[in-house]
Wavefront OBJ file of the C-alpha trace (Angstrom):
o trace
v -49.905 -20.528 51.534
v -49.501 -23.695 52.967
v -49.262 -23.083 56.845
v -45.423 -23.713 58.132
v -46.853 -26.026 60.960
v -48.520 -28.439 58.200
v -44.753 -28.839 56.481
v -42.432 -31.807 57.568
v -39.785 -29.600 57.032
v -36.689 -32.111 57.303
v -38.456 -34.072 54.425
v -38.423 -30.974 52.079
v -35.107 -30.100 53.010
v -33.991 -33.480 51.837
v -35.734 -33.258 48.691
v -34.562 -29.651 47.897
v -30.564 -31.457 48.759
v -31.756 -34.243 46.379
v -33.247 -31.827 43.553
v -30.525 -29.855 43.138
v -27.978 -32.640 43.158
v -29.513 -34.246 40.402
v -30.716 -31.560 38.224
v -28.436 -28.905 38.966
v -25.380 -31.012 40.293
v -22.768 -28.129 39.232
v -24.391 -25.211 40.654
v -24.111 -25.080 44.482
v -20.945 -25.397 46.274
v -20.397 -27.456 49.378
v -18.564 -24.205 51.398
v -15.726 -24.873 53.847
v -16.526 -25.485 57.554
v -13.651 -23.687 59.238
v -12.781 -25.050 63.064
v -11.196 -22.855 65.242
v -10.115 -22.451 68.883
v -12.487 -19.509 70.539
v -9.077 -17.816 71.155
v -8.632 -17.154 67.330
v -11.675 -14.856 67.572
v -10.868 -13.159 70.524
v -12.908 -15.286 72.585
v -11.165 -16.459 76.201
v -13.373 -18.940 77.397
v -12.261 -22.132 78.160
v -12.523 -24.610 75.274
v -14.560 -22.747 73.184
v -14.591 -24.064 69.549
v -15.879 -21.611 66.783
v -16.954 -23.350 63.604
v -17.152 -20.522 60.758
v -19.620 -21.791 58.023
v -18.090 -19.898 54.758
v -21.430 -19.754 52.748
v -20.300 -16.155 51.639
v -18.093 -18.271 49.299
v -21.460 -19.618 47.879
v -22.228 -18.990 43.986
v -23.525 -15.596 44.028
v -21.684 -14.844 47.144
v -24.557 -15.662 49.460
v -26.590 -18.726 51.067
v -29.182 -17.564 48.756
v -28.277 -19.681 45.902
v -29.936 -22.856 48.042
v -33.197 -21.410 48.210
v -33.687 -19.812 44.874
v -32.602 -22.560 42.905
v -34.902 -24.609 45.062
v -37.783 -22.207 43.998
v -36.874 -22.473 40.083
v -36.444 -26.296 39.891
v -39.375 -27.139 41.793
v -41.841 -24.964 39.440
v -42.352 -25.012 35.660
v -41.058 -21.492 34.533
v -42.735 -19.642 31.811
v -41.761 -18.243 28.713
v -41.135 -14.790 30.852
v -38.668 -16.275 33.210
v -38.187 -15.601 36.907
v -38.681 -12.074 38.809
v -37.626 -11.015 41.905
v -37.412 -8.137 44.582
v -34.355 -7.927 46.323
v -31.782 -5.977 48.654
v -29.166 -7.581 46.401
v -28.281 -10.825 47.295
v -31.345 -12.636 46.564
v -31.548 -11.397 43.370
v -27.860 -11.995 42.425
v -29.018 -15.891 43.522
v -31.747 -15.959 41.384
v -30.443 -14.379 38.369
v -27.364 -16.642 39.039
v -29.645 -19.595 38.746
v -31.648 -18.357 36.114
v -28.458 -18.094 34.058
v -27.676 -21.710 34.938
v -31.295 -22.916 33.538
v -30.922 -20.663 30.847
v -34.022 -18.513 31.276
v -34.447 -14.851 31.773
v -34.410 -12.999 34.998
v -35.604 -9.433 36.052
v -34.659 -7.914 39.426
v -36.348 -4.896 41.385
v -33.876 -3.169 43.562
v -34.583 -0.749 46.069
v -32.005 2.601 46.118
v -29.999 1.202 49.158
v -28.429 -1.420 47.166
v -24.734 -0.944 46.443
v -23.373 -0.894 43.229
v -21.063 -3.541 43.730
v -24.150 -5.767 43.879
v -25.871 -4.127 40.674
v -22.594 -4.933 38.786
v -22.685 -8.410 39.535
v -26.213 -8.841 38.519
v -25.667 -6.961 35.286
v -22.980 -9.440 34.460
v -25.164 -12.487 35.291
v -27.644 -11.056 32.299
v -30.442 -9.910 34.449
v -32.489 -7.158 33.713
v -32.588 -4.572 36.739
v -35.247 -1.953 37.719
v -33.866 0.150 40.840
v -36.711 2.210 42.813
v -37.928 3.114 45.967
v -35.917 3.513 49.258
v -36.094 0.279 50.566
v -36.882 -3.716 49.792
v -40.511 -3.463 50.502
v -40.953 -0.393 47.697
v -39.114 -2.801 45.338
v -41.454 -5.765 46.251
v -44.561 -3.718 45.521
v -43.275 -2.735 42.309
v -41.604 -6.758 41.488
v -45.172 -7.905 42.769
v -47.330 -5.174 40.354
v -44.990 -6.688 37.183
v -44.944 -10.139 37.926
v -48.778 -9.700 37.644
v -48.300 -8.058 34.202
v -45.825 -10.329 32.518
v -46.700 -13.988 34.770
v -43.016 -14.788 35.258
v -42.502 -16.907 38.472
v -41.980 -15.044 41.788
v -38.867 -16.096 43.528
v -39.449 -14.147 47.123
v -36.334 -13.339 48.574
v -37.355 -15.204 51.738
v -41.022 -16.204 52.701
v -41.442 -19.155 50.033
v -41.653 -23.037 51.381
v -39.166 -23.716 48.770
v -36.840 -20.766 49.367
v -36.690 -21.752 53.233
v -36.264 -25.435 52.133
v -33.375 -24.576 49.900
v -31.608 -22.621 52.536
v -32.115 -25.407 54.943
v -29.727 -27.651 53.326
v -27.048 -25.452 54.562
v -27.694 -26.802 58.046
v -28.004 -30.390 56.488
v -24.440 -29.486 54.967
v -23.112 -28.750 58.180
v -24.700 -31.703 60.231
v -23.460 -34.068 57.110
v -19.958 -32.770 57.769
v -19.472 -32.156 61.708
v -22.763 -33.423 63.402
v -24.336 -30.624 65.402
v -23.036 -28.099 67.090
v -24.161 -26.737 70.596
v -25.141 -23.429 68.915
v -26.046 -21.752 65.504
v -25.579 -17.880 65.434
v -27.094 -16.409 62.421
v -28.218 -13.293 60.924
v -31.976 -12.300 60.558
v -33.614 -10.178 57.551
v -36.664 -11.716 56.319
v -35.539 -14.886 57.893
v -35.606 -17.360 55.255
v -32.275 -18.616 56.355
v -32.481 -18.768 60.131
v -36.134 -20.286 58.964
v -34.432 -23.170 57.122
v -31.348 -23.522 59.868
v -34.307 -24.106 62.656
v -36.243 -26.292 60.435
v -33.137 -28.733 59.940
v -31.685 -28.377 63.334
v -35.157 -28.280 65.503
v -33.699 -28.332 68.822
v -30.507 -30.397 68.310
v -28.811 -27.380 68.224
v -29.567 -23.908 69.905
v -29.938 -21.462 66.717
v -29.513 -17.932 67.843
v -31.404 -15.052 65.918
v -29.222 -11.801 65.445
v -30.822 -8.731 64.019
v -29.105 -5.122 63.891
v -31.282 -2.533 66.027
v -32.189 -0.420 63.108
v -33.544 -3.493 61.621
v -35.355 -5.766 64.211
v -38.262 -7.830 62.558
v -38.158 -10.361 64.594
v -37.569 -8.600 67.801
v -40.434 -6.517 67.385
v -42.335 -9.363 66.073
v -41.968 -10.847 69.382
v -42.721 -7.926 71.502
v -46.340 -7.816 69.680
v -46.985 -11.250 69.554
v -47.430 -10.973 65.493
v -45.271 -10.179 62.419
v -45.296 -6.595 62.606
v -43.766 -4.223 59.811
v -40.889 -1.848 61.080
v -38.737 1.086 60.030
v -35.369 -0.610 58.575
v -32.111 1.392 58.318
v -28.429 0.904 59.109
v -25.142 -0.564 57.647
v -26.881 -3.839 57.015
v -30.262 -2.512 55.314
v -29.125 -3.456 52.086
v -29.216 -7.245 52.634
v -31.024 -7.288 56.167
v -33.608 -4.842 55.312
v -36.767 -6.749 55.303
v -39.872 -4.703 56.688
v -41.545 -7.655 58.294
v -40.630 -11.313 59.344
v -41.504 -13.953 56.717
v -44.991 -15.828 57.682
v -42.708 -18.866 57.706
v -39.722 -17.915 59.867
v -42.200 -16.314 62.128
v -43.970 -19.893 62.866
v -40.825 -21.919 62.756
v -38.707 -19.274 64.921
v -41.663 -19.540 67.487
v -41.380 -23.207 68.064
v -37.499 -23.605 67.386
v -35.964 -20.517 68.528
v -35.702 -19.127 71.849
v -33.001 -16.126 71.590
v -33.577 -13.074 69.361
v -30.917 -10.660 70.153
v -29.940 -7.259 69.021
v -26.993 -5.436 68.250
v -25.561 -2.198 67.167
v -24.438 -0.887 63.927
v -21.386 -0.169 65.543
v -20.534 -3.455 66.834
v -21.136 -4.912 63.361
v -19.045 -2.557 61.802
v -16.281 -3.279 64.123
v -16.950 -7.207 63.631
v -16.942 -6.736 60.025
v -13.529 -5.145 60.039
v -11.961 -7.339 62.660
v -13.143 -10.356 60.099
v -10.859 -8.768 57.323
v -8.144 -7.342 59.154
v -7.441 -10.607 61.004
v -8.745 -13.423 59.057
v -8.870 -11.568 55.401
v -12.621 -12.640 54.956
v -14.269 -10.199 52.715
v -17.901 -9.907 53.924
v -20.937 -7.837 54.030
v -22.157 -6.277 57.232
v -24.704 -8.907 57.866
v -22.241 -11.693 57.684
v -20.363 -10.475 60.669
v -23.460 -9.949 63.087
v -22.323 -13.648 64.725
v -18.781 -12.321 65.841
v -20.187 -9.235 66.753
v -22.683 -11.022 68.905
v -19.573 -12.746 70.324
v -17.512 -9.706 70.638
v -19.874 -7.359 71.997
v -21.118 -10.017 75.178
v -24.526 -10.248 73.339
v -24.028 -14.303 73.393
v -21.799 -15.319 76.510
v -20.580 -19.074 75.433
v -20.137 -21.512 77.856
v -17.048 -23.845 78.482
v -16.684 -26.105 75.856
v -19.040 -24.687 73.792
v -19.519 -25.493 69.876
v -20.561 -22.644 68.431
v -20.927 -22.462 64.724
v -21.083 -18.731 63.202
v -22.800 -18.419 59.739
v -20.762 -16.370 57.263
v -23.616 -15.746 55.109
v -22.901 -13.488 52.359
v -19.860 -11.587 50.745
v -21.396 -8.896 48.486
v -19.169 -5.901 49.611
v -17.344 -3.112 48.061
v -13.930 -3.842 48.747
v -13.250 -0.282 49.204
v -15.373 0.145 52.338
v -13.023 -2.660 54.465
v -10.158 -0.491 53.951
l 1 2 3 4 5 6 7 8 9 10 11 12 13 14 15 16 17 18 19 20 21 22 23 24 25 26 27 28 29 30 31 32 33 34 35 36 37 38 39 40 41 42 43 44 45 46 47 48 49 50 51 52 53 54 55 56 57 58 59 60 61 62 63 64 65 66 67 68 69 70 71 72 73 74 75 76 77 78 79 80 81 82 83 84 85 86 87 88 89 90 91 92 93 94 95 96 97 98 99 100 101 102 103 104 105 106 107 108 109 110 111 112 113 114 115 116 117 118 119 120 121 122 123 124 125 126 127 128 129 130 131 132 133 134 135 136 137 138 139 140 141 142 143 144 145 146 147 148 149 150 151 152 153 154 155 156 157 158 159 160 161 162 163 164 165 166 167 168 169 170 171 172 173 174 175 176 177 178 179 180 181 182 183 184 185 186 187 188 189 190 191 192 193 194 195 196 197 198 199 200 201 202 203 204 205 206 207 208 209 210 211 212 213 214 215 216 217 218 219 220 221 222 223 224 225 226 227 228 229 230 231 232 233 234 235 236 237 238 239 240 241 242 243 244 245 246 247 248 249 250 251 252 253 254 255 256 257 258 259 260 261 262 263 264 265 266 267 268 269 270 271 272 273 274 275 276 277 278 279 280 281 282 283 284 285 286 287 288 289 290 291 292 293 294 295 296 297 298 299 300 301 302 303 304 305 306 307 308 309 310 311 312 313 314 315 316 317 318 319 320 321
């Protein structure tokens, strides 16, 4: 695997945006960037402006459509198609990209994946294999199957094309509104924060947010290297990677200062707040940025422009009632 430090990330992110625009022009959506005064989201610090990047409205219901389509377009796809292990969102994104390109897709899911995500995968024509308690178990089975079938593997977060594709989200924000002062983003395996931090470099302060029960980056920093962690909690289906990805580890070591942890109670409360107050139906992973503000984990400065990445919407609506 090419070292992240050897990659010109902004060049690769530009190339990913161009590749997808030219070869799959009708696939991705330019998702809304909603600007609100801080008080609209319960933040009383004077002059704070909150930008909600509504990426949960992306194809497949999450940011992952960017990386998965870039991965497929950047490689030759064999007759056996594409294969991926996922808590749900990366699988949905790969299946949507594969369907758009007319190729087969096989998705390996852990048992923690919700039925709402499995239903979307079936609707996209993907073949499903469900087994193992967490993402790492599904990945092990997926890799064994890939060696047999020769299908093109799309990794949920740890491939250069996937990280560069995710970085097009930052590029899109900057094209529309310039660089915010801070970007608050959820971390699982790290593909999204890797892409955002690679794009913004230090023009914006990118802040990593993780559940206390899935602290892959936080624990890696404590150990000085990526390590396996036990994962669980309300966001385990989408932030359930057992170890931070190698690309994300390298990028965040150079570009991200803050890695913050949030309890499940704060995440769930923020998810419910987004639904009740703004009618945004999002999964727990997408609520971490607001949870960081409401719980006081991130303290805004006066006049700060803060972008909250609302990263996914693959949630059972009944859970929001």
